[in-house]
C-alpha positions as protocol buffer text, in pm:
chain_id: "A"
residue {
  index: 1
  type: MET
  ca { x: -1197 y: 3761 z: 998 }
}
residue {
  index: 2
  type: THR
  ca { x: -1261 y: 3536 z: 699 }
}
residue {
  index: 3
  type: ALA
  ca { x: -1020 y: 3485 z: 413 }
}
residue {
  index: 4
  type: ARG
  ca { x: -1269 y: 3663 z: 186 }
}
residue {
  index: 5
  type: ALA
  ca { x: -1270 y: 3970 z: 411 }
}
residue {
  index: 6
  type: ARG
  ca { x: -892 y: 3995 z: 456 }
}
residue {
  index: 7
  type: ARG
  ca { x: -713 y: 4283 z: 284 }
}
residue {
  index: 8
  type: THR
  ca { x: -350 y: 4388 z: 261 }
}
residue {
  index: 9
  type: GLN
  ca { x: -274 y: 4754 z: 341 }
}
residue {
  index: 10
  type: GLY
  ca { x: -27 y: 4915 z: 104 }
}
residue {
  index: 11
  type: SER
  ca { x: 203 y: 5212 z: 155 }
}
residue {
  index: 12
  type: ASP
  ca { x: -64 y: 5445 z: 23 }
}
residue {
  index: 13
  type: GLY
  ca { x: -305 y: 5335 z: 293 }
}
residue {
  index: 14
  type: GLN
  ca { x: -530 y: 5152 z: 48 }
}
residue {
  index: 15
  type: PHE
  ca { x: -635 y: 4790 z: 96 }
}
residue {
  index: 16
  type: SER
  ca { x: -597 y: 4537 z: -181 }
}
residue {
  index: 17
  type: ARG
  ca { x: -715 y: 4182 z: -222 }
}
residue {
  index: 18
  type: PRO
  ca { x: -461 y: 3900 z: -146 }
}
residue {
  index: 19
  type: SER
  ca { x: -333 y: 3695 z: -436 }
}
residue {
  index: 20
  type: LEU
  ca { x: -565 y: 3412 z: -532 }
}
residue {
  index: 21
  type: ARG
  ca { x: -301 y: 3234 z: -739 }
}
residue {
  index: 22
  type: PRO
  ca { x: -209 y: 2969 z: -475 }
}
residue {
  index: 23
  type: LEU
  ca { x: -574 y: 2881 z: -420 }
}
residue {
  index: 24
  type: ARG
  ca { x: -647 y: 2868 z: -792 }
}
residue {
  index: 25
  type: LEU
  ca { x: -346 y: 2643 z: -840 }
}
residue {
  index: 26
  type: ALA
  ca { x: -472 y: 2410 z: -569 }
}
residue {
  index: 27
  type: VAL
  ca { x: -817 y: 2393 z: -727 }
}
residue {
  index: 28
  type: PHE
  ca { x: -665 y: 2324 z: -1067 }
}
residue {
  index: 29
  type: LEU
  ca { x: -451 y: 2044 z: -928 }
}
residue {
  index: 30
  type: ARG
  ca { x: -751 y: 1883 z: -762 }
}
residue {
  index: 31
  type: LEU
  ca { x: -951 y: 1899 z: -1086 }
}
residue {
  index: 32
  type: PHE
  ca { x: -654 y: 1766 z: -1280 }
}
residue {
  index: 33
  type: ASN
  ca { x: -627 y: 1468 z: -1044 }
}
residue {
  index: 34
  type: LEU
  ca { x: -1001 y: 1400 z: -1079 }
}
residue {
  index: 35
  type: ILE
  ca { x: -994 y: 1414 z: -1458 }
}
residue {
  index: 36
  type: ASP
  ca { x: -688 y: 1192 z: -1475 }
}
residue {
  index: 37
  type: ALA
  ca { x: -861 y: 935 z: -1253 }
}
residue {
  index: 38
  type: LEU
  ca { x: -1175 y: 912 z: -1466 }
}
residue {
  index: 39
  type: PRO
  ca { x: -1059 y: 610 z: -1672 }
}
residue {
  index: 40
  type: ALA
  ca { x: -1020 y: 407 z: -1352 }
}
residue {
  index: 41
  type: ILE
  ca { x: -1362 y: 520 z: -1228 }
}
residue {
  index: 42
  type: VAL
  ca { x: -1532 y: 384 z: -1538 }
}
residue {
  index: 43
  type: GLY
  ca { x: -1346 y: 56 z: -1509 }
}
residue {
  index: 44
  type: ARG
  ca { x: -1065 y: 83 z: -1763 }
}
residue {
  index: 45
  type: ASN
  ca { x: -725 y: -59 z: -1686 }
}
residue {
  index: 46
  type: VAL
  ca { x: -485 y: 231 z: -1652 }
}
residue {
  index: 47
  type: THR
  ca { x: -110 y: 240 z: -1677 }
}
residue {
  index: 48
  type: ALA
  ca { x: 105 y: 550 z: -1674 }
}
residue {
  index: 49
  type: THR
  ca { x: -17 y: 838 z: -1889 }
}
residue {
  index: 50
  type: ARG
  ca { x: 135 y: 1169 z: -1982 }
}
residue {
  index: 51
  type: GLY
  ca { x: -121 y: 1317 z: -1748 }
}
residue {
  index: 52
  type: GLU
  ca { x: 17 y: 1118 z: -1455 }
}
residue {
  index: 53
  type: GLN
  ca { x: 367 y: 1230 z: -1540 }
}
residue {
  index: 54
  type: LEU
  ca { x: 246 y: 1589 z: -1546 }
}
residue {
  index: 55
  type: LEU
  ca { x: 73 y: 1539 z: -1211 }
}
residue {
  index: 56
  type: ALA
  ca { x: 403 y: 1430 z: -1056 }
}
residue {
  index: 57
  type: ALA
  ca { x: 575 y: 1735 z: -1203 }
}
residue {
  index: 58
  type: MET
  ca { x: 304 y: 1959 z: -1067 }
}
residue {
  index: 59
  type: GLY
  ca { x: 388 y: 1836 z: -719 }
}
residue {
  index: 60
  type: THR
  ca { x: 713 y: 2032 z: -745 }
}
residue {
  index: 61
  type: ILE
  ca { x: 526 y: 2344 z: -848 }
}
residue {
  index: 62
  type: ALA
  ca { x: 269 y: 2303 z: -573 }
}
residue {
  index: 63
  type: SER
  ca { x: 545 y: 2276 z: -313 }
}
residue {
  index: 64
  type: ARG
  ca { x: 625 y: 2639 z: -386 }
}
residue {
  index: 65
  type: HIS
  ca { x: 269 y: 2734 z: -293 }
}
residue {
  index: 66
  type: PRO
  ca { x: 210 y: 2623 z: 68 }
}
residue {
  index: 67
  type: ALA
  ca { x: -148 y: 2748 z: 53 }
}
residue {
  index: 68
  type: ALA
  ca { x: -228 y: 2458 z: -174 }
}
residue {
  index: 69
  type: TYR
  ca { x: -134 y: 2219 z: 105 }
}
residue {
  index: 70
  type: SER
  ca { x: -271 y: 2418 z: 398 }
}
residue {
  index: 71
  type: VAL
  ca { x: -623 y: 2392 z: 261 }
}
residue {
  index: 72
  type: GLY
  ca { x: -578 y: 2017 z: 206 }
}
residue {
  index: 73
  type: LEU
  ca { x: -633 y: 2023 z: -167 }
}
residue {
  index: 74
  type: MET
  ca { x: -322 y: 1844 z: -284 }
}
residue {
  index: 75
  type: ASN
  ca { x: -134 y: 1528 z: -197 }
}
residue {
  index: 76
  type: THR
  ca { x: 85 y: 1361 z: -457 }
}
residue {
  index: 77
  type: LYS
  ca { x: 223 y: 1069 z: -254 }
}
residue {
  index: 78
  type: THR
  ca { x: 188 y: 756 z: -463 }
}
residue {
  index: 79
  type: VAL
  ca { x: 207 y: 399 z: -334 }
}
residue {
  index: 80
  type: TRP
  ca { x: 175 y: 61 z: -499 }
}
residue {
  index: 81
  type: ILE
  ca { x: -13 y: -233 z: -354 }
}
residue {
  index: 82
  type: ALA
  ca { x: -13 y: -592 z: -478 }
}
residue {
  index: 83
  type: GLY
  ca { x: -257 y: -852 z: -352 }
}
residue {
  index: 84
  type: GLY
  ca { x: -549 y: -617 z: -298 }
}
residue {
  index: 85
  type: SER
  ca { x: -799 y: -896 z: -359 }
}
residue {
  index: 86
  type: GLY
  ca { x: -679 y: -1096 z: -58 }
}
residue {
  index: 87
  type: LEU
  ca { x: -776 y: -1079 z: 308 }
}
residue {
  index: 88
  type: VAL
  ca { x: -501 y: -845 z: 427 }
}
residue {
  index: 89
  type: GLY
  ca { x: -476 y: -669 z: 91 }
}
residue {
  index: 90
  type: GLY
  ca { x: -844 y: -579 z: 92 }
}
residue {
  index: 91
  type: GLU
  ca { x: -816 y: -432 z: 439 }
}
residue {
  index: 92
  type: LEU
  ca { x: -499 y: -244 z: 350 }
}
residue {
  index: 93
  type: LEU
  ca { x: -651 y: -104 z: 33 }
}
residue {
  index: 94
  type: LYS
  ca { x: -943 y: 39 z: 230 }
}
residue {
  index: 95
  type: GLN
  ca { x: -710 y: 198 z: 482 }
}
residue {
  index: 96
  type: LEU
  ca { x: -483 y: 350 z: 219 }
}
residue {
  index: 97
  type: LEU
  ca { x: -778 y: 502 z: 33 }
}
residue {
  index: 98
  type: ALA
  ca { x: -925 y: 644 z: 353 }
}
residue {
  index: 99
  type: ASP
  ca { x: -597 y: 798 z: 468 }
}
residue {
  index: 100
  type: ASP
  ca { x: -514 y: 1152 z: 355 }
}
residue {
  index: 101
  type: ALA
  ca { x: -143 y: 1071 z: 375 }
}
residue {
  index: 102
  type: PHE
  ca { x: -177 y: 886 z: 45 }
}
residue {
  index: 103
  type: GLY
  ca { x: -266 y: 1084 z: -264 }
}
residue {
  index: 104
  type: ARG
  ca { x: -271 y: 805 z: -519 }
}
residue {
  index: 105
  type: VAL
  ca { x: -293 y: 429 z: -473 }
}
residue {
  index: 106
  type: ILE
  ca { x: -186 y: 204 z: -761 }
}
residue {
  index: 107
  type: SER
  ca { x: -330 y: -146 z: -726 }
}
residue {
  index: 108
  type: VAL
  ca { x: -159 y: -407 z: -941 }
}
residue {
  index: 109
  type: GLY
  ca { x: -284 y: -758 z: -1002 }
}
residue {
  index: 110
  type: ARG
  ca { x: -376 y: -1021 z: -1255 }
}
residue {
  index: 111
  type: LYS
  ca { x: -732 y: -889 z: -1266 }
}
residue {
  index: 112
  type: THR
  ca { x: -911 y: -570 z: -1175 }
}
residue {
  index: 113
  type: LEU
  ca { x: -1108 y: -526 z: -855 }
}
residue {
  index: 114
  type: SER
  ca { x: -1470 y: -413 z: -836 }
}
residue {
  index: 115
  type: LEU
  ca { x: -1369 y: -130 z: -603 }
}
residue {
  index: 116
  type: LYS
  ca { x: -1387 y: 224 z: -741 }
}
residue {
  index: 117
  type: HIS
  ca { x: -1233 y: 529 z: -577 }
}
residue {
  index: 118
  type: LEU
  ca { x: -1100 y: 866 z: -692 }
}
residue {
  index: 119
  type: LYS
  ca { x: -756 y: 789 z: -550 }
}
residue {
  index: 120
  type: LEU
  ca { x: -740 y: 438 z: -693 }
}
residue {
  index: 121
  type: THR
  ca { x: -576 y: 342 z: -1020 }
}
residue {
  index: 122
  type: GLN
  ca { x: -574 y: -23 z: -1122 }
}
residue {
  index: 123
  type: ALA
  ca { x: -326 y: -192 z: -1351 }
}
residue {
  index: 124
  type: THR
  ca { x: -338 y: -549 z: -1479 }
}
residue {
  index: 125
  type: VAL
  ca { x: 11 y: -698 z: -1475 }
}
residue {
  index: 126
  type: ASP
  ca { x: 191 y: -1025 z: -1529 }
}
residue {
  index: 127
  type: PHE
  ca { x: 405 y: -1082 z: -1221 }
}
residue {
  index: 128
  type: ALA
  ca { x: 635 y: -1301 z: -1428 }
}
residue {
  index: 129
  type: ASP
  ca { x: 724 y: -1001 z: -1645 }
}
residue {
  index: 130
  type: PRO
  ca { x: 931 y: -728 z: -1474 }
}
residue {
  index: 131
  type: ALA
  ca { x: 867 y: -494 z: -1766 }
}
residue {
  index: 132
  type: ALA
  ca { x: 493 y: -495 z: -1688 }
}
residue {
  index: 133
  type: PHE
  ca { x: 551 y: -234 z: -1415 }
}
residue {
  index: 134
  type: ALA
  ca { x: 770 y: 4 z: -1616 }
}
residue {
  index: 135
  type: ALA
  ca { x: 491 y: 241 z: -1721 }
}
residue {
  index: 136
  type: LEU
  ca { x: 340 y: 284 z: -1374 }
}
residue {
  index: 137
  type: PRO
  ca { x: 378 y: 610 z: -1180 }
}
residue {
  index: 138
  type: ALA
  ca { x: 681 y: 613 z: -950 }
}
residue {
  index: 139
  type: PRO
  ca { x: 590 y: 512 z: -592 }
}
residue {
  index: 140
  type: GLU
  ca { x: 709 y: 640 z: -256 }
}
residue {
  index: 141
  type: ALA
  ca { x: 655 y: 291 z: -117 }
}
residue {
  index: 142
  type: ALA
  ca { x: 520 y: -49 z: -217 }
}
residue {
  index: 143
  type: PHE
  ca { x: 301 y: -282 z: -11 }
}
residue {
  index: 144
  type: SER
  ca { x: 291 y: -653 z: -91 }
}
residue {
  index: 145
  type: CYS
  ca { x: 4 y: -866 z: 35 }
}
residue {
  index: 146
  type: LEU
  ca { x: 70 y: -1141 z: -217 }
}
residue {
  index: 147
  type: GLY
  ca { x: 26 y: -1490 z: -83 }
}
residue {
  index: 148
  type: THR
  ca { x: -153 y: -1819 z: -135 }
}
residue {
  index: 149
  type: THR
  ca { x: -160 y: -2172 z: 6 }
}
residue {
  index: 150
  type: ILE
  ca { x: -11 y: -2488 z: -135 }
}
residue {
  index: 151
  type: LYS
  ca { x: -359 y: -2636 z: -159 }
}
residue {
  index: 152
  type: LYS
  ca { x: -498 y: -2338 z: -350 }
}
residue {
  index: 153
  type: ALA
  ca { x: -191 y: -2308 z: -571 }
}
residue {
  index: 154
  type: GLY
  ca { x: -198 y: -2677 z: -653 }
}
residue {
  index: 155
  type: SER
  ca { x: 170 y: -2756 z: -596 }
}
residue {
  index: 156
  type: LYS
  ca { x: 477 y: -2641 z: -408 }
}
residue {
  index: 157
  type: GLU
  ca { x: 618 y: -2496 z: -727 }
}
residue {
  index: 158
  type: ALA
  ca { x: 303 y: -2293 z: -793 }
}
residue {
  index: 159
  type: PHE
  ca { x: 301 y: -2176 z: -431 }
}
residue {
  index: 160
  type: ARG
  ca { x: 661 y: -2057 z: -457 }
}
residue {
  index: 161
  type: ALA
  ca { x: 581 y: -1876 z: -782 }
}
residue {
  index: 162
  type: VAL
  ca { x: 344 y: -1651 z: -586 }
}
residue {
  index: 163
  type: ASP
  ca { x: 498 y: -1622 z: -240 }
}
residue {
  index: 164
  type: PHE
  ca { x: 856 y: -1587 z: -361 }
}
residue {
  index: 165
  type: ASP
  ca { x: 887 y: -1512 z: -733 }
}
residue {
  index: 166
  type: ALA
  ca { x: 595 y: -1268 z: -766 }
}
residue {
  index: 167
  type: VAL
  ca { x: 685 y: -1085 z: -445 }
}
residue {
  index: 168
  type: LEU
  ca { x: 1048 y: -1044 z: -554 }
}
residue {
  index: 169
  type: THR
  ca { x: 952 y: -926 z: -903 }
}
residue {
  index: 170
  type: PHE
  ca { x: 712 y: -672 z: -754 }
}
residue {
  index: 171
  type: ALA
  ca { x: 977 y: -549 z: -511 }
}
residue {
  index: 172
  type: LYS
  ca { x: 1247 y: -511 z: -776 }
}
residue {
  index: 173
  type: ALA
  ca { x: 1005 y: -325 z: -1004 }
}
residue {
  index: 174
  type: ALA
  ca { x: 909 y: -85 z: -725 }
}
residue {
  index: 175
  type: ARG
  ca { x: 1273 y: -24 z: -634 }
}
residue {
  index: 176
  type: SER
  ca { x: 1370 y: 43 z: -995 }
}
residue {
  index: 177
  type: GLN
  ca { x: 1093 y: 302 z: -1010 }
}
residue {
  index: 178
  type: GLY
  ca { x: 1225 y: 480 z: -704 }
}
residue {
  index: 179
  type: ALA
  ca { x: 1040 y: 326 z: -408 }
}
residue {
  index: 180
  type: ARG
  ca { x: 1231 y: 379 z: -86 }
}
residue {
  index: 181
  type: ALA
  ca { x: 1023 y: 149 z: 133 }
}
residue {
  index: 182
  type: PHE
  ca { x: 884 y: -200 z: 89 }
}
residue {
  index: 183
  type: LEU
  ca { x: 641 y: -361 z: 332 }
}
residue {
  index: 184
  type: HIS
  ca { x: 522 y: -717 z: 290 }
}
residue {
  index: 185
  type: VAL
  ca { x: 319 y: -986 z: 462 }
}
residue {
  index: 186
  type: SER
  ca { x: 534 y: -1278 z: 571 }
}
residue {
  index: 187
  type: SER
  ca { x: 439 y: -1529 z: 839 }
}
residue {
  index: 188
  type: ALA
  ca { x: 502 y: -1623 z: 1199 }
}
residue {
  index: 189
  type: GLY
  ca { x: 783 y: -1876 z: 1208 }
}
residue {
  index: 190
  type: ALA
  ca { x: 940 y: -1760 z: 882 }
}
residue {
  index: 191
  type: ASP
  ca { x: 1284 y: -1920 z: 859 }
}
residue {
  index: 192
  type: SER
  ca { x: 1479 y: -2000 z: 545 }
}
residue {
  index: 193
  type: ARG
  ca { x: 1626 y: -2309 z: 718 }
}
residue {
  index: 194
  type: SER
  ca { x: 1292 y: -2446 z: 836 }
}
residue {
  index: 195
  type: SER
  ca { x: 1204 y: -2805 z: 753 }
}
residue {
  index: 196
  type: MET
  ca { x: 850 y: -2681 z: 680 }
}
residue {
  index: 197
  type: PHE
  ca { x: 823 y: -2575 z: 317 }
}
residue {
  index: 198
  type: TYR
  ca { x: 582 y: -2287 z: 386 }
}
residue {
  index: 199
  type: ALA
  ca { x: 796 y: -2132 z: 660 }
}
residue {
  index: 200
  type: ALA
  ca { x: 1113 y: -2186 z: 458 }
}
residue {
  index: 201
  type: VAL
  ca { x: 978 y: -2001 z: 153 }
}
residue {
  index: 202
  type: LYS
  ca { x: 862 y: -1713 z: 374 }
}
residue {
  index: 203
  type: GLY
  ca { x: 1208 y: -1692 z: 527 }
}
residue {
  index: 204
  type: GLN
  ca { x: 1377 y: -1710 z: 189 }
}
residue {
  index: 205
  type: ILE
  ca { x: 1177 y: -1420 z: 47 }
}
residue {
  index: 206
  type: GLU
  ca { x: 1259 y: -1212 z: 355 }
}
residue {
  index: 207
  type: GLU
  ca { x: 1630 y: -1269 z: 290 }
}
residue {
  index: 208
  type: ALA
  ca { x: 1603 y: -1213 z: -86 }
}
residue {
  index: 209
  type: LEU
  ca { x: 1432 y: -877 z: -33 }
}
residue {
  index: 210
  type: ILE
  ca { x: 1722 y: -750 z: 177 }
}
residue {
  index: 211
  type: ALA
  ca { x: 1941 y: -769 z: -134 }
}
residue {
  index: 212
  type: VAL
  ca { x: 1702 y: -535 z: -322 }
}
residue {
  index: 213
  type: ALA
  ca { x: 1839 y: -259 z: -97 }
}
residue {
  index: 214
  type: PHE
  ca { x: 1536 y: -57 z: 9 }
}
residue {
  index: 215
  type: GLU
  ca { x: 1596 y: 223 z: 257 }
}
residue {
  index: 216
  type: SER
  ca { x: 1322 y: 66 z: 467 }
}
residue {
  index: 217
  type: LEU
  ca { x: 1218 y: -300 z: 454 }
}
residue {
  index: 218
  type: VAL
  ca { x: 942 y: -426 z: 681 }
}
residue {
  index: 219
  type: ALA
  ca { x: 815 y: -784 z: 713 }
}
residue {
  index: 220
  type: LEU
  ca { x: 487 y: -841 z: 892 }
}
residue {
  index: 221
  type: ARG
  ca { x: 478 y: -1186 z: 1056 }
}
residue {
  index: 222
  type: PRO
  ca { x: 117 y: -1262 z: 1150 }
}
residue {
  index: 223
  type: SER
  ca { x: -13 y: -1589 z: 1288 }
}
residue {
  index: 224
  type: ILE
  ca { x: -313 y: -1752 z: 1119 }
}
residue {
  index: 225
  type: LEU
  ca { x: -510 y: -1465 z: 968 }
}
residue {
  index: 226
  type: ASP
  ca { x: -847 y: -1379 z: 1117 }
}
residue {
  index: 227
  type: GLY
  ca { x: -1111 y: -1226 z: 890 }
}
residue {
  index: 228
  type: GLU
  ca { x: -1390 y: -1294 z: 645 }
}
residue {
  index: 229
  type: ARG
  ca { x: -1261 y: -1458 z: 329 }
}
residue {
  index: 230
  type: SER
  ca { x: -1447 y: -1477 z: 0 }
}
residue {
  index: 231
  type: ASP
  ca { x: -1324 y: -1831 z: -66 }
}
residue {
  index: 232
  type: SER
  ca { x: -1408 y: -2138 z: 137 }
}
residue {
  index: 233
  type: ARG
  ca { x: -1139 y: -2273 z: 372 }
}
residue {
  index: 234
  type: PRO
  ca { x: -1317 y: -2510 z: 613 }
}
residue {
  index: 235
  type: LEU
  ca { x: -1003 y: -2633 z: 791 }
}
residue {
  index: 236
  type: GLU
  ca { x: -883 y: -2278 z: 841 }
}
residue {
  index: 237
  type: LYS
  ca { x: -1223 y: -2176 z: 978 }
}
residue {
  index: 238
  type: MET
  ca { x: -1206 y: -2461 z: 1225 }
}
residue {
  index: 239
  type: GLY
  ca { x: -858 y: -2356 z: 1329 }
}
residue {
  index: 240
  type: LEU
  ca { x: -975 y: -1997 z: 1371 }
}
residue {
  index: 241
  type: SER
  ca { x: -1259 y: -2101 z: 1598 }
}
residue {
  index: 242
  type: ILE
  ca { x: -1022 y: -2296 z: 1819 }
}
residue {
  index: 243
  type: GLY
  ca { x: -761 y: -2020 z: 1806 }
}
residue {
  index: 244
  type: ARG
  ca { x: -1007 y: -1752 z: 1911 }
}
residue {
  index: 245
  type: ALA
  ca { x: -1125 y: -1961 z: 2205 }
}
residue {
  index: 246
  type: LEU
  ca { x: -770 y: -2032 z: 2318 }
}
residue {
  index: 247
  type: GLY
  ca { x: -633 y: -1690 z: 2228 }
}
residue {
  index: 248
  type: PRO
  ca { x: -493 y: -1591 z: 2569 }
}
residue {
  index: 249
  type: LEU
  ca { x: -320 y: -1928 z: 2603 }
}
residue {
  index: 250
  type: LEU
  ca { x: -167 y: -1915 z: 2255 }
}
residue {
  index: 251
  type: GLY
  ca { x: 5 y: -1582 z: 2313 }
}
residue {
  index: 252
  type: LYS
  ca { x: 163 y: -1448 z: 1995 }
}
residue {
  index: 253
  type: TYR
  ca { x: 31 y: -1746 z: 1798 }
}
residue {
  index: 254
  type: ARG
  ca { x: -331 y: -1647 z: 1853 }
}
residue {
  index: 255
  type: PRO
  ca { x: -513 y: -1556 z: 1528 }
}
residue {
  index: 256
  type: THR
  ca { x: -408 y: -1217 z: 1393 }
}
residue {
  index: 257
  type: PRO
  ca { x: -688 y: -992 z: 1262 }
}
residue {
  index: 258
  type: ALA
  ca { x: -627 y: -899 z: 899 }
}
residue {
  index: 259
  type: ALA
  ca { x: -725 y: -537 z: 972 }
}
residue {
  index: 260
  type: ALA
  ca { x: -456 y: -524 z: 1242 }
}
residue {
  index: 261
  type: VAL
  ca { x: -190 y: -643 z: 994 }
}
residue {
  index: 262
  type: ALA
  ca { x: -299 y: -372 z: 750 }
}
residue {
  index: 263
  type: ALA
  ca { x: -291 y: -106 z: 1023 }
}
residue {
  index: 264
  type: ALA
  ca { x: 57 y: -220 z: 1126 }
}
residue {
  index: 265
  type: MET
  ca { x: 179 y: -183 z: 768 }
}
residue {
  index: 266
  type: VAL
  ca { x: 48 y: 173 z: 741 }
}
residue {
  index: 267
  type: ALA
  ca { x: 191 y: 267 z: 1081 }
}
residue {
  index: 268
  type: ALA
  ca { x: 530 y: 116 z: 994 }
}
residue {
  index: 269
  type: TRP
  ca { x: 549 y: 322 z: 677 }
}
residue {
  index: 270
  type: LYS
  ca { x: 447 y: 641 z: 857 }
}
residue {
  index: 271
  type: SER
  ca { x: 711 y: 587 z: 1124 }
}
residue {
  index: 272
  type: GLY
  ca { x: 982 y: 657 z: 867 }
}
residue {
  index: 273
  type: LYS
  ca { x: 1221 y: 405 z: 1021 }
}
residue {
  index: 274
  type: ARG
  ca { x: 1511 y: 293 z: 808 }
}
residue {
  index: 275
  type: GLY
  ca { x: 1669 y: -48 z: 785 }
}
residue {
  index: 276
  type: VAL
  ca { x: 1521 y: -395 z: 812 }
}
residue {
  index: 277
  type: GLU
  ca { x: 1240 y: -460 z: 1058 }
}
residue {
  index: 278
  type: ASN
  ca { x: 1034 y: -770 z: 1138 }
}
residue {
  index: 279
  type: ILE
  ca { x: 706 y: -708 z: 1318 }
}
residue {
  index: 280
  type: GLU
  ca { x: 595 y: -1022 z: 1497 }
}
residue {
  index: 281
  type: ALA
  ca { x: 238 y: -1145 z: 1545 }
}
residue {
  index: 282
  type: GLY
  ca { x: 232 y: -1063 z: 1914 }
}
residue {
  index: 283
  type: GLU
  ca { x: 323 y: -701 z: 1854 }
}
residue {
  index: 284
  type: ILE
  ca { x: 70 y: -668 z: 1573 }
}
residue {
  index: 285
  type: TYR
  ca { x: -206 y: -801 z: 1798 }
}
residue {
  index: 286
  type: LYS
  ca { x: -107 y: -596 z: 2100 }
}
residue {
  index: 287
  type: ARG
  ca { x: -79 y: -265 z: 1919 }
}
residue {
  index: 288
  type: PHE
  ca { x: -342 y: -286 z: 1647 }
}
residue {
  index: 289
  type: ALA
  ca { x: -609 y: -546 z: 1725 }
}
residue {
  index: 290
  type: LYS
  ca { x: -937 y: -384 z: 1826 }
}
């Protein structure tokens, strides 16, 4: 029997229609979410609005109406992502937007992305300014895919400003807004005591993030990333070609597909594990490479 045909029999033997209030609420919430997302769809930079605050409050109301969830019309989970323009970040952004577990995705960066999606809100921020994140909707979790190279950054100091300072600022901002989990892309060989500057910085940010005191902190440690980049990196492409050919011999140091790193981040968040976890390149490849 269809929902439309169902009736409730009263004490007088008469049948009455079931209450439509939960369904109407669910439809309203969906329309509200769509309307609130319109500025992002037309390309405006969006920070927190009174509408977004109301949407979060409505999540409490909707929880009292299970029908709104059973028909799949409402999901208020909000996550932040930084570094969505990069190789792993681009893959992660696609996966977050395609996954019904995430109701709203807030992408923060120095510039807006060309991507448009009903669930996506973009905010232009200065990673050197912690206050730049204060107006954003509170996240359940934050994903950091921030990272560069010394060559691209231009100096060791500029590299550290991205891979350490920006990541830490983003993490602290997310925690202050209520995020319980933080997942970030580190690197194979990360070690704060390493004689290699790159590996040392990656290890140092891993240690610094522990002090931010998230309920769940996950570091992904991929090898050289495998995927199509928008920028030209001839030496990296050469290394990828060699790495792919020698993959079985390299073991955990074989190139790690960017999509696999993204999938590992999503899976780690869904697992709900607490504490500090480091997911090594070998595990990422074994479990998520396709």
